[in-house]
N, C-alpha and C positions, 0 to 999 in steps of 0.2 A: 505493501499498498503506500504511496505515494503521499507528501503534504502536499497543502495547497499551491505552492508554488512548485515548479517539477523540474525549478533549475537550483542546484546545490554547487557552492564553490568549497575547494580544498587553498589555501592559501600557504605558505611557507613563510616562516621569516626571513627568508633572505630574496622576497619576492617573486619568488616564482608560482605561478596559481593555474590550478586544475578546474576548470568547469564540466561539470556533468548532469546526470538527471540523479534528483532528490529521491531517499526512500526513508522509511522511517521515521523519524518524531521530526518535527518541523521546530527547530532550536539552532543555536549557536555554540559549541563547545572550543575548546582549546587543548591543546594536549601533546602528549611527544610522539613524533612520526615512526612508524615501526612497521614490517612487514614479518607475515609469518609464510612457511615452505609449505606447509601440511597440504597436499591434495583433499582431506577430507577433514571433518569437525570441526566446523566453525561453529556448530553449536556450544560445545564444549570449551573453546578459546575463548569464547564469548563473555562466558559465564566463570570464566578462569579469573580469582580476585588478584592474580598477579600483574593482569594488563589495566589495574585501575592506574588511571590518569596516561592511557595511551589511545592513541589514534590506527588501529589497524589495518594494515593493507595485506590483502589476501593473494600470492603469487598465481593460484589457480584461476585459470580464466573464467570459469562458470560458478555460482555462489549461489546456494537458496533451492538448489532443485530435490531434496527430500523433507525442507520444510523444518519445522521444531515441534518437539515431543517434550513430554512435561518429566519422562525419565532421563532424559541423558544431559540434564545440566547439573554443573559440576559447582552451583551457588544457589543463592535463592535468587538469584536474577544474574542480568548481565552486566558485568565491571568495567569491561572498556568503555572510554569514552567516547569511541566513535569508529565506522566501519567503511572502509573502501574498496570497491571490487569493480573487475573488468565488465563483467556481465552478472545482472540479478536475473535468475531465474524466473521465466514470465509463468511457471505451474509449480507446483509441488505435487511429486508422486511418489508417496509413500504411506501405506497404511497405518502407520502410526503416529504419523504428524496431527496438529492439533492449530498450528497455526503458520502462516508463511511468515519467512525471516520478516519481511516489510512489518507483518502485521506485529510481531513479535518485540522489533524494534520502537516501533512508536508506541505500544503499551508500557515500555519503561523510559521512555523518554530520550531513546538513544539514535543520533541522525546518523544517515550512510548517504553513501554517492557511489552511482555504478557509470557506467559508460565514459569513464576515464583510463589514460594508459597505465594500467598498473606494472607494467614493464619499466615504464621510463620513470617511474614513482619510486620502485624498488633500486633502479641502477641507481637515483638520486641519493638517496638514503644510503648507498653501499658507499658511494663517491665522497660523500659530504657529512653522514654520521645522521643520528637520530638527532635532527629537526624538528623545533618549536613549531607547531601546527595549528591553524585554525579550519574546523569544517561547520560550515554554516547550510541551514534550509531556509534559511530567512531572506529577508528581500534587504541584503545589507551589501554594500561596494567590496570590489575586490580590495581596496586602498583601506578601509577599515578591517577586513578580515586580518588583511598581511598586518597592519598594525595592532590587532588584538594577540596575533601568535608572538608577533616580537615583545610585548609586555607582559607575556606568561612568565612564573619564575622558574618554569622547566624542573625537574626530577633530582637534581643534584644537591644533595645535603637533606633532602625531603623523607620527613618520615608518613609515609602511607600506609605504614600497617596497622596504624591506630584508627585507620578509617574500615578497614575490612576484618579485624581481630573479632572474637566472640566477645561478650560484653557480658557472659557470666561464667562460669564452670558448670561445664557437665558431663554424663556419661552417656557415651554414643551405645546407641541398640541397634544391632543388627539386624540384616532383615532374615526372617523368620525361613530362609531357605536351608534345608537339610542337606543337599546333593554334593558331595565331595567333590574337589577337583585333585588334578596332581601337580606338584613342582617338582623337577626333576628326581621322582621318583615316588615323592611323600605324598601322602592321602593329605588333604585340608577339609578344612570343613568348617563353615561359618559360626557353627554352635558350639557350646561349651562342652558337649559330652563325649567326642569321639578324642580331645588333646587337653592338655595341661592348659589352662589359659592361666595370661601373664598379666598382672595388670601393669600400666604404662601410664606415663603423662603426654600427651601432646601437643605443645605450643603451636598454637593455632597465629601464624603469621598474614593469612590469608590462603588457607586450606581449603584445597578441592573434596569434593564428597569421595571421590572413589579413594583415596590415600587412607579415608576412613575404614571402607568397605576392603581396602587391600590389608588392612593391619588385622582386622577383624577375622577376615579370612583366614589369616596367617597364626591364627592362635592368642591374640593380644585382646586384653578387655582394657578400651582404651577410655582416659579421662583427659578430656579434651579442657585448654585453660587458655584465658587469655595471654597476649603478646608478653604484658607489663606484671605477670606472676611474680611473685617475689620466691627466693629458694626455699624462705621459710615456710611458706605456704604451699610447696609442691610438697618440703618434708613431712608436714602435717597431714598431706590427705586419708582418706579411707574409704576404699583399701589402699594400704602401703605403695607407693609406686617401685618397680622393679628397675625400669628402664625409660631413658626420655628421648621423646620423638620432636622433632623439629620442622615445621612444616615451608612450603614455599608462600613467597607475599611479594607484594609490589613495592617500587622507592627503591630508594638507597640505603643497604642496607649499611652503613656505616652512622644513619643517624639513628638507629634504634637502638641506644645503646643501652638503655634499661634491661632488653635481652642479653647482650652482652655480657653484661657483669652477671646475670642470675645464672645463665650457662656455664660460665666459668665457675660459679662456685657449686654447682653440679656436677658436672663432668670429673672430678676426681672420687663421687662415689656411685656414679650409674653409668651403667653401658646407655651410650648416646647415640643415634642414627639424624644424620639432617639431609635434606633434600633441598636444593634450590636454595630459597632465601635459608634455610636452615645450614647449609654446605655453608654461605656466607657468614651466618651469624656464628658459626665453630670455630670460623678463619679469624673473627674477630675477637672471641672468646678466648681461642690460644695465644694472642696478644700479635697477632699478624694483621694486613688488612685487604683490603679489595681496591680494585679501582674501575673505572668505568670504560667498558668497551665502547668501541668506533660505532658500530650498529648491535650489537649485540647476536643472541642465538635464540631465534624464534621457528621452531617449526618441529614433524613429527619424525623428520629425517636425517639426523643430528647424530655422525659416524664418531664414535668412541674408543678408545683399544686402551688395556687395562693391562700397564708395564709388567704386572707381576704374574699374569696368567697366560698372556699374549691373547687373549682373547679383546674381537672387536666387536661392540653392540652398536645398532642403530638404535638412538634413543630421542625420546621426547624432550624439548629446551625450550624454555622462555625466561630469558636472563638477558639484562644489560650490564652487568657486573662481574668482575672475575677476581677470584683469589692470586695472590703473586707466589710463584712457585720457592724462589730465595728465602724470604720474610719465614713462610712457612715450616721450611726445614729447618729453621733454625730455631723455632717455637716449638720443636720435639714431634712434628708431623713426617709423613713420609705421603710424597706425591704418589697415587696409584695409577691415576688416570688422565691420561691427554684428549682434546677435542681435535681428532684428525685434521681438520678443514682449517684450524688455525694455533695449533700446538698450545692451546690456553689449558689449565688445570682444570679438570673434569671429576677430581677424586681425589680423597687424600685418608690416612687414618694415621692415629696417632701411635708412636713407636712402642708407649708403653703401657698407654689404658685402654680399656673397651670403648673407643670412641670411632666412627667411621662416617663419612661423608660424600655425598656425589652433588655433582653441579648440574644434573639434569632430575627427569620425573619417571621414577621407574614404575609408577602406577600407570604411565602414560593418560589412555583417555583425552584426546585421542593419539593415537601412536602404537609402536611396536611392544611387544611384550617380553622384548630380549633381557631386559633388566630386572624382571618383577622376580626372579631369585632373593634378590637382594632382599626382601621384605623375610625372607628363609633366612637368610644371615643373620639378621638383626635379632630374630627368633632366637637359632642358637644361642647367639652371643648373650642375650640376656639370660634365658635357663640357665649356661654354664656359670655365670656371675652368682647366680641364686642357690646355685648347687643343687637344681633340678633338672632330673632324666628328659631330655628333648627327642 
């Protein structure tokens, strides 16, 4: 569904302007321009809280052909600020669909633009970096749109985690499915009757729903806590946690200093696993730091190599910051994995503590399942530390 005016403007801070066809909500937004190379999964991408503050360009040529359903969302609604596509499918063809993409974005106040050269936009971001951008489906001038893009503060140094984290502590309730599935020959069940359930705490930095499903399926009873929860509060929880998990999330990881402090206090006593933003939080908790990448990694086709196992995995990634190898190694960590596209750090483990993290999404959704076994690795680590037969 298109707004009243059928024209949309995508204006970058450097003065470049793309005009196209409007869809979704009638509004004006500013954010960071990024691109995603996934061939499918636009619904999960839009509802991933890690995209808070960003306007996403999809590189796949046609988007929206299977519509939107209520089962595959990764949070309580879209978190991206805007959406850019080459062609918006004129029809929806999926028996599960309840909305078209345009209807869904309109319902949630998100603007979209189609009929623009997404290849040119992607190449521009690769050359010039993640630029500030304004997307408008309202009747404003190109000059005004450029001005709004230039005036936006950007993501550097900004704590967006506080905008998307849970507001209260809660126990995750797994689905009532009792069907087993197998990972590396191990049968796993989503219910508590077939495997020793291990209580853990999950720090919600902007957590996707499939992370909680995966943790539960792999044998964990999960207490979800806000990002600013103190170490004292975690230690006092009932049931007492046996491990710590730190999720993905948006914004600059260096700005989330309160979680750095808490994790630094907890990791000497608890097995800890972090993904994406969680990986970056562990990096800071160890005393290292992160740097902003030129245009980041976003897509379900990012190759990563583990140099301890020589295994290459195709991974789902969504981040604009990365850890630095030299400082990490001076802080007691071993870099275990690298992104094969640009050789940035993609995984670490601590030399002496049961702590590891990866700069990607092993739960995918959307994406490949190559790294699903990392949840099983975490289960074995927590069980071993607790002296429980796994």
